[in-house]
C-alpha positions, 0 to 999 in steps of 0.5 A, spaced: 217 550 704 220 555 699 216 558 693 219 560 687 216 565 682 218 566 675 215 570 670 215 569 662 212 573 657 208 569 652 205 575 648 205 583 648 199 582 653 200 576 656 205 574 662 205 567 665 207 567 672 209 560 675 210 558 682 213 552 685 215 549 691 223 549 690 225 544 696 221 538 693 222 535 686 214 533 686 211 539 690 205 543 688 206 547 681 201 553 680 201 557 673 197 563 672 196 566 666 194 574 665 191 576 659 191 583 659 187 584 653 181 579 655 182 581 662 182 574 665 187 570 669 187 562 668 190 558 673 192 551 673 195 547 679 198 541 679 199 536 685 204 531 683 203 524 687 210 522 687 213 518 681 209 512 681 202 515 681 198 520 677 198 527 678 191 531 679 190 538 675 185 543 676 184 549 672 180 556 673 179 562 669 177 568 673 175 575 670 179 581 672 173 585 674 171 579 679 177 580 683 177 584 689 184 586 691 188 588 684 195 588 687 197 582 684 194 584 677 198 591 678 204 587 680 204 582 674 203 587 669 209 591 671 213 584 670 210 584 663 212 591 662 219 589 665 220 583 660 218 588 654 211 587 654 206 592 652 199 591 655 193 595 655 193 601 660 188 601 666 186 606 671 182 605 678 175 605 677 172 609 683 165 606 682 167 599 684 170 601 691 177 601 689 177 595 683 181 597 677 178 598 670 182 597 664 182 602 658 
């Protein structure tokens, strides 16, 4: 299975990360929307069941502050900047054991 990642700027403070199975037409599809203003990630996963049956979908919203590892947030923020976005700056919050704090 090969997972492909694509990034799309939705606004200066929002980037959409799409992950899909590159080898199968009806593979799993995952989309994460990072909103740096509201400090939330909205994850939508779609699991197709073939041409003849309905897909299942799940949606989950998570606050940046609830995420232990901040590497994904940092990397996706860098992608948004590369795409011409202007998300708020953030810095490490020493009081929260390595979690990042947004300014």
